[in-house]
VOPAGU-2260 file (C-alpha; in pm, 1 decimal, decimal comma):
REM VOPAGU-2260
SITE   aa  ch    i         X         Y         Z
SITE  UNK   A    0     129,9   10371,3     950,5
SITE  UNK   A    1      87,5   10626,7     670,9
SITE  UNK   A    2     112,2   10987,6     786,0
SITE  UNK   A    3     -39,0   11280,2     597,4
SITE  UNK   A    4     144,6   11608,3     648,9
SITE  UNK   A    5     -21,5   11937,1     561,5
SITE  UNK   A    6     270,2   12047,3     340,7
SITE  UNK   A    7     271,8   11718,2     149,9
SITE  UNK   A    8     603,7   11588,4     284,2
SITE  UNK   A    9     668,1   11232,3     392,5
SITE  UNK   A   10     738,7   11175,4     765,7
SITE  UNK   A   11    1115,2   11151,8     698,6
SITE  UNK   A   12    1140,6   11440,4     451,3
SITE  UNK   A   13    1321,7   11768,1     524,8
SITE  UNK   A   14    1186,2   12108,3     435,8
SITE  UNK   A   15    1362,1   12299,1     153,0
SITE  UNK   A   16    1715,2   12404,1     255,9
SITE  UNK   A   17    1905,9   12722,0     175,3
SITE  UNK   A   18    2243,1   12848,4     298,9
SITE  UNK   A   19    2451,4   13156,1     216,3
SITE  UNK   A   20    2793,4   13248,2     356,8
SITE  UNK   A   21    2991,2   13571,5     376,8
SITE  UNK   A   22    2671,9   13775,3     377,6
SITE  UNK   A   23    2791,4   14037,0     632,0
SITE  UNK   A   24    3100,9   14256,5     604,6
SITE  UNK   A   25    3189,1   14338,7     965,4
SITE  UNK   A   26    3209,9   13988,5    1118,7
SITE  UNK   A   27    3504,1   13760,5    1044,0
SITE  UNK   A   28    3252,2   13502,1     925,6
SITE  UNK   A   29    2877,4   13494,3     864,9
SITE  UNK   A   30    2607,3   13267,9     726,7
SITE  UNK   A   31    2231,8   13234,9     691,9
SITE  UNK   A   32    2049,1   12904,3     713,3
SITE  UNK   A   33    1688,8   12847,0     608,0
SITE  UNK   A   34    1461,9   12546,0     644,0
SITE  UNK   A   35    1116,8   12617,2     510,4
SITE  UNK   A   36     992,6   12940,3     666,2
SITE  UNK   A   37    1252,9   12933,5     945,6
SITE  UNK   A   38    1564,9   13142,3     893,6
SITE  UNK   A   39    1863,2   13203,5    1123,2
SITE  UNK   A   40    2158,9   13437,6    1076,5
SITE  UNK   A   41    2495,2   13363,9    1240,7
SITE  UNK   A   42    2794,1   13596,5    1274,0
SITE  UNK   A   43    3139,6   13508,3    1408,8
SITE  UNK   A   44    3378,4   13764,0    1562,0
SITE  UNK   A   45    3727,8   13655,8    1655,0
SITE  UNK   A   46    3931,9   13495,6    1783,3
SITE  UNK   A   47    4013,0   13791,3    2011,6
SITE  UNK   A   48    4290,1   13787,3    2276,4
SITE  UNK   A   49    4192,0   13681,3    2627,6
SITE  UNK   A   50    3933,4   13446,6    2775,4
SITE  UNK   A   51    3628,2   13506,3    2990,5
SITE  UNK   A   52    3617,8   13442,3    3364,0
SITE  UNK   A   53    3611,1   13074,1    3464,4
SITE  UNK   A   54    3734,3   12968,3    3119,2
SITE  UNK   A   55    4055,0   12770,1    3061,7
SITE  UNK   A   56    4322,9   13013,0    2928,4
SITE  UNK   A   57    4512,6   12721,5    2778,2
SITE  UNK   A   58    4232,7   12662,5    2530,2
SITE  UNK   A   59    4023,2   12866,9    2291,7
SITE  UNK   A   60    3698,2   12999,9    2436,3
SITE  UNK   A   61    3365,4   13051,4    2259,4
SITE  UNK   A   62    3070,7   13260,8    2368,7
SITE  UNK   A   63    2724,2   13245,4    2214,8
SITE  UNK   A   64    2486,1   13541,2    2213,0
SITE  UNK   A   65    2129,0   13466,7    2104,9
SITE  UNK   A   66    1924,1   13762,6    1980,3
SITE  UNK   A   67    1550,4   13684,5    1964,2
SITE  UNK   A   68    1319,8   13817,7    1694,5
SITE  UNK   A   69    1173,1   14068,0    1939,1
SITE  UNK   A   70    1191,2   14170,1    2303,5
SITE  UNK   A   71    1431,5   14045,3    2567,5
SITE  UNK   A   72    1600,1   13708,1    2569,1
SITE  UNK   A   73    1396,0   13446,7    2752,7
SITE  UNK   A   74    1460,6   13121,4    2936,2
SITE  UNK   A   75    1438,1   12912,4    2619,4
SITE  UNK   A   76    1689,2   13129,7    2434,4
SITE  UNK   A   77    1932,1   13111,8    2726,1
SITE  UNK   A   78    1906,7   12734,2    2714,5
SITE  UNK   A   79    1972,8   12748,3    2339,2
SITE  UNK   A   80    2288,0   12951,7    2407,8
SITE  UNK   A   81    2421,9   12687,2    2645,9
SITE  UNK   A   82    2345,1   12399,6    2408,4
SITE  UNK   A   83    2501,1   12577,4    2111,6
SITE  UNK   A   84    2812,5   12669,7    2308,7
SITE  UNK   A   85    2866,8   12309,6    2420,3
SITE  UNK   A   86    2816,3   12189,9    2063,2
SITE  UNK   A   87    3070,4   12438,8    1927,0
SITE  UNK   A   88    3323,7   12335,3    2191,5
SITE  UNK   A   89    3275,5   11974,2    2082,0
SITE  UNK   A   90    3341,5   12033,7    1711,3
SITE  UNK   A   91    3614,6   12302,0    1724,1
SITE  UNK   A   92    3986,7   12248,1    1784,1
SITE  UNK   A   93    4040,0   12433,0    2112,2
SITE  UNK   A   94    4421,1   12399,9    2126,9
SITE  UNK   A   95    4504,0   12601,1    1813,6
SITE  UNK   A   96    4423,0   12949,6    1946,5
SITE  UNK   A   97    4466,0   12928,6    2326,1
SITE  UNK   A   98    4371,0   13218,4    2549,5
SITE  UNK   A   99    4134,8   13365,4    2290,2
SITE  UNK   A  100    3760,3   13423,1    2273,8
SITE  UNK   A  101    3542,3   13385,9    1965,9
SITE  UNK   A  102    3190,9   13530,5    1973,4
SITE  UNK   A  103    2906,9   13364,2    1784,1
SITE  UNK   A  104    2600,7   13585,5    1741,6
SITE  UNK   A  105    2270,2   13419,5    1650,5
SITE  UNK   A  106    1980,2   13621,5    1511,5
SITE  UNK   A  107    1650,5   13439,3    1470,7
SITE  UNK   A  108    1444,1   13553,6    1174,8
SITE  UNK   A  109    1124,2   13448,6    1005,5
SITE  UNK   A  110    1006,0   13442,5     645,1
SITE  UNK   A  111     662,4   13557,0     764,3
SITE  UNK   A  112     825,2   13869,9     907,7
SITE  UNK   A  113     982,6   13947,1     570,1
SITE  UNK   A  114     667,8   13883,9     365,6
SITE  UNK   A  115     415,9   14052,2     597,2
SITE  UNK   A  116     606,4   14310,8     805,9
SITE  UNK   A  117     297,9   14511,9     909,2
SITE  UNK   A  118     105,5   14208,5    1034,7
SITE  UNK   A  119     417,7   14078,1    1209,6
SITE  UNK   A  120     455,3   14415,0    1387,0
SITE  UNK   A  121      94,3   14388,1    1508,8
SITE  UNK   A  122     174,9   14043,8    1651,7
SITE  UNK   A  123     471,2   14186,8    1841,0
SITE  UNK   A  124     278,4   14489,1    1972,3
SITE  UNK   A  125     -26,4   14283,0    2072,1
SITE  UNK   A  126     101,1   13944,7    2187,7
SITE  UNK   A  127    -231,9   13858,1    2351,6
SITE  UNK   A  128    -362,8   13792,4    1997,7
SITE  UNK   A  129     -58,0   13586,8    1903,0
SITE  UNK   A  130     227,2   13457,3    2113,8
SITE  UNK   A  131     510,8   13603,9    1904,9
SITE  UNK   A  132     765,5   13545,5    2181,4
SITE  UNK   A  133     716,1   13170,4    2199,2
SITE  UNK   A  134    1037,4   13010,6    2062,7
SITE  UNK   A  135     999,7   12754,4    1786,4
SITE  UNK   A  136    1146,8   12408,3    1825,5
SITE  UNK   A  137    1303,1   12424,5    1479,5
SITE  UNK   A  138    1512,8   12730,3    1567,5
SITE  UNK   A  139    1789,3   12548,8    1757,0
SITE  UNK   A  140    1883,8   12300,4    1479,6
SITE  UNK   A  141    1881,1   12583,7    1224,6
SITE  UNK   A  142    2101,7   12793,0    1455,0
SITE  UNK   A  143    2353,5   12509,9    1494,2
SITE  UNK   A  144    2370,6   12460,0    1117,0
SITE  UNK   A  145    2406,4   12835,3    1059,5
SITE  UNK   A  146    2679,7   12859,0    1325,6
SITE  UNK   A  147    2876,9   12574,6    1163,0
SITE  UNK   A  148    2860,9   12747,6     825,6
SITE  UNK   A  149    2968,1   13079,9     981,5
SITE  UNK   A  150    3260,3   12914,9    1165,6
SITE  UNK   A  151    3381,1   12769,4     835,7
SITE  UNK   A  152    3345,3   13111,3     674,1
SITE  UNK   A  153    3558,2   13263,7     954,1
SITE  UNK   A  154    3829,2   12998,8     913,8
SITE  UNK   A  155    3793,3   12865,8    1269,2
SITE  UNK   A  156    3981,6   12532,0    1306,5
SITE  UNK   A  157    3730,7   12248,3    1342,3
SITE  UNK   A  158    3758,1   11876,4    1409,8
SITE  UNK   A  159    3466,0   11817,3    1176,4
SITE  UNK   A  160    3143,0   11983,8    1072,6
SITE  UNK   A  161    2811,9   11891,6    1225,3
SITE  UNK   A  162    2451,8   11873,3    1111,4
SITE  UNK   A  163    2153,9   11930,7    1339,0
SITE  UNK   A  164    1797,0   11812,0    1305,9
SITE  UNK   A  165    1474,8   11809,6    1508,4
SITE  UNK   A  166    1254,9   11500,2    1541,6
SITE  UNK   A  167     920,4   11507,8    1718,3
SITE  UNK   A  168     677,0   11256,1    1859,8
SITE  UNK   A  169     300,7   11271,8    1810,5
SITE  UNK   A  170      23,5   11139,8    2036,4
SITE  UNK   A  171     -23,2   10837,9    1812,1
SITE  UNK   A  172     342,7   10744,8    1862,0
SITE  UNK   A  173     480,1   10814,5    1517,0
SITE  UNK   A  174     798,3   11017,4    1463,4
SITE  UNK   A  175     810,0   11319,5    1231,4
SITE  UNK   A  176    1129,1   11474,6    1098,7
SITE  UNK   A  177    1184,5   11851,0    1078,3
SITE  UNK   A  178     838,5   11973,8    1187,9
SITE  UNK   A  179     702,6   12308,7    1076,2
SITE  UNK   A  180     533,1   12551,6    1312,7
SITE  UNK   A  181     183,8   12409,7    1261,4
SITE  UNK   A  182     301,7   12055,1    1323,9
SITE  UNK   A  183     485,9   12155,1    1641,7
SITE  UNK   A  184     156,4   12238,2    1810,7
SITE  UNK   A  185      35,3   11879,2    1763,3
SITE  UNK   A  186     347,6   11708,9    1897,2
SITE  UNK   A  187     409,4   11587,1    2253,0
SITE  UNK   A  188     790,8   11556,3    2262,6
SITE  UNK   A  189    1094,0   11678,9    2070,0
SITE  UNK   A  190    1451,7   11560,7    2023,0
SITE  UNK   A  191    1730,2   11794,6    1908,0
SITE  UNK   A  192    2008,2   11583,9    1757,1
SITE  UNK   A  193    2351,2   11684,2    1625,7
SITE  UNK   A  194    2561,4   11436,9    1426,0
SITE  UNK   A  195    2905,2   11454,6    1258,6
SITE  UNK   A  196    2839,1   11526,8     892,3
SITE  UNK   A  197    3137,5   11352,0     738,3
SITE  UNK   A  198    3343,9   11037,0     778,4
SITE  UNK   A  199    3659,8   11243,7     737,3
SITE  UNK   A  200    3758,4   11360,9    1085,2
SITE  UNK   A  201    4072,5   11430,2    1281,8
SITE  UNK   A  202    3917,8   11234,5    1568,6
SITE  UNK   A  203    4013,2   10867,1    1610,2
SITE  UNK   A  204    3757,6   10591,9    1647,4
SITE  UNK   A  205    3626,7   10547,5    2000,5
SITE  UNK   A  206    3635,3   10181,0    2100,3
SITE  UNK   A  207    3608,2   10075,7    1737,1
SITE  UNK   A  208    3301,4   10292,4    1674,7
SITE  UNK   A  209    3334,4   10515,1    1363,4
SITE  UNK   A  210    3296,3   10887,8    1425,9
SITE  UNK   A  211    2997,4   10916,0    1192,8
SITE  UNK   A  212    2802,6   10675,3    1416,9
SITE  UNK   A  213    2830,3   10906,2    1717,3
SITE  UNK   A  214    2607,3   11184,2    1847,3
SITE  UNK   A  215    2759,0   11523,0    1928,1
SITE  UNK   A  216    2457,6   11671,8    2104,5
SITE  UNK   A  217    2127,3   11523,3    2215,8
SITE  UNK   A  218    1856,4   11723,0    2394,6
SITE  UNK   A  219    1494,6   11620,4    2450,7
SITE  UNK   A  220    1183,6   11816,6    2549,3
SITE  UNK   A  221     869,2   11646,2    2666,3
SITE  UNK   A  222     813,9   11284,2    2764,0
SITE  UNK   A  223     912,8   10994,8    2538,8
SITE  UNK   A  224    1004,1   10632,1    2596,4
SITE  UNK   A  225    1351,6   10491,4    2539,0
SITE  UNK   A  226    1227,8   10313,0    2226,5
SITE  UNK   A  227    1078,6   10636,8    2092,7
SITE  UNK   A  228    1406,3   10817,6    2158,6
SITE  UNK   A  229    1610,2   10561,6    1966,4
SITE  UNK   A  230    1356,2   10580,3    1684,8
SITE  UNK   A  231    1415,2   10957,8    1675,5
SITE  UNK   A  232    1790,5   10897,6    1665,5
SITE  UNK   A  233    1752,0   10648,1    1381,5
SITE  UNK   A  234    1529,0   10887,9    1187,7
SITE  UNK   A  235    1760,4   11181,8    1247,2
SITE  UNK   A  236    2073,5   10987,1    1153,0
SITE  UNK   A  237    1912,0   10880,6     824,2
SITE  UNK   A  238    1853,1   11248,0     739,9
SITE  UNK   A  239    2218,2   11342,9     793,1
SITE  UNK   A  240    2309,6   11210,3     447,6
SITE  UNK   A  241    2089,4   11473,8     282,2
SITE  UNK   A  242    2210,1   11749,0     514,2
SITE  UNK   A  243    2576,6   11654,7     466,2
SITE  UNK   A  244    2536,5   11643,2      88,4
SITE  UNK   A  245    2373,5   11986,7      96,3
SITE  UNK   A  246    2659,0   12125,7     310,5
SITE  UNK   A  247    2925,9   11989,0      76,7
SITE  UNK   A  248    2752,0   12114,1    -236,7
SITE  UNK   A  249    2703,1   12458,8     -83,9
SITE  UNK   A  250    3067,6   12485,0      23,3
SITE  UNK   A  251    3192,4   12364,5    -315,3
SITE  UNK   A  252    2979,3   12624,9    -492,6
SITE  UNK   A  253    3112,0   12897,1    -259,5
SITE  UNK   A  254    3471,5   12789,6    -321,4
SITE  UNK   A  255    3412,5   12786,9    -696,1
SITE  UNK   A  256    3263,6   13135,9    -686,9
SITE  UNK   A  257    3560,1   13262,8    -480,0
SITE  UNK   A  258    3809,3   13111,2    -725,2
SITE  UNK   A  259    3638,1   13280,3   -1019,6
SITE  UNK   A  260    3630,2   13610,9    -834,4
SITE  UNK   A  261    4002,3   13579,4    -756,0
């Protein structure tokens, strides 16, 4: 079935990507990640001595603090914090800096806010005209990608990098990759998927299954069948090649710029 998207993309096409690292001076590592009009900033502080209560002092600890675009943190953002923390624990080497805590701060942004600040302020002050506090489904994958870039910038030991993507399911049953905000309103279910972004990993194969075939994190919202879920996984996995290539190119350009500066 042929699908027409309002922005002209194919069903399996990502929005334009942009990533910048070392953009803040105070954190030990920082990065911004943009997909279309969605932008997320990530800052990493640490590792600092000591672990939080109920954490294993024999391993490194990570805490995630999500700062929404406006107002107080809501239920959705708290859920995002938990998912992001579990993802970071899965991709980082926790035995290198035991009994330490690293803080990852996530700040959600929006291109609309930058281009039309006065109108955006009206939306925040008068939410009955526009639900400005409603979290977008594309925020979590962007936050995971931004956090990975910031962790690399901070020099945090990692087993491997990861790439995150959102797939959604429409009423007609077709799967769309990386929906924008207008498309989200027409979708019935969403799948947040995080995959290893490289075949080079310090992790061994699990029962003969290569690491790149695994899934680090999988979260669904809404109702979808098992077949629809596996179709989302297949679609998301196919997109990891583009995301991984973008990550590598971005990191190589950053390393080249640092070498010239040195």
